[in-house]
Each structure stands twice: as structure tokens, then as C-alpha cells.
Steps between C-alpha positions, in 0.01 A plus 500: 500500500121551528553644850713779376271590209245708706786682661660577164171629367463729811856626452433575140182695595701706745773577247242584244328748725831679568602514143175555301538870453855445375392238253209697363687834475796313326269359231307820430834690488578307182179603323134538558339167596157364596436298811479160333828558320666607828383180677620281210850665481546458877406126472721451185804686618492326840444164330180456695641575844300826532140529372237766538134440458255770401359504852832616634662677208229755417473633859875550491474683165225719636705582816805590290281727290343670801855565632593665175770245414319374181230639285242288319315590172248301309598366165226411255549300184249399242384144560682463826418559864616827642798477730656722755860565427728608785811727470749605762496868610796720595418440869481126426845506345637655816323236717633223270861625525473512881336150512773357280771644724325365810455165335867472410598588858265242635623225270863568589412493873319168465792358287742614775300321764368188324697487182603171337857531642349472853252221437 
């Protein structure tokens, strides 16, 4: 079992790279969110299988913002640290729709090749 663990971690990293935009856009589609909340939701909804740390999440958020797929705005509250909330843009919604379609096709193709019925 310990032999496969590094490989499983590497596989998870590769899958995360290919799906990061989809995950982030999906979460900010629901409502405006700050980075920490996005990271926690990904971890919670994946039951710990997918995690993002600040060092990898914030560069992704900045890249999505530069591309015009999300927009960030500072939120200030009395007695609390200011936070940057991210919201999806019209262009981001188009990208998200395309990514979801592509992801569904990809999953169907993988299931057709390596699905449980063939294992």
C-alpha cells in the first residue's frame, strides 16, 4: 500500500491541475466567496481528497481574475480583517459551461475505457 501512495498523490495533483478552474468557477457561481472559504469547500465537498493551500490557490484566483473570468472586491467589516470576495463574470459563466461540458465528455470517455464493468 505504501508503494502506491506517492503515485496516488501524483495522480491527484495532475487531476487537480486539470480541474482547478472548473472547481473554483463552480463555487463562485453559487455566490461570492473568499479564498479561504473556496479552499475549505473544496476540501469538505471532496471529503479531503482535493485540497488547495494558499500558495497554490491564490495564484489561481489571480490568474482567473486577469483572464476576466472572476472579479475580486475587498470587503471590510468592523473588527474583522478585510477579505477579497470573488464573483464569477459573464465571461466566466461561459467558460464554466464549456468546462463542464468538456469534463462530462472526458468522464464518459474514461468510464467507457476503464469503467467498473471492464475492471
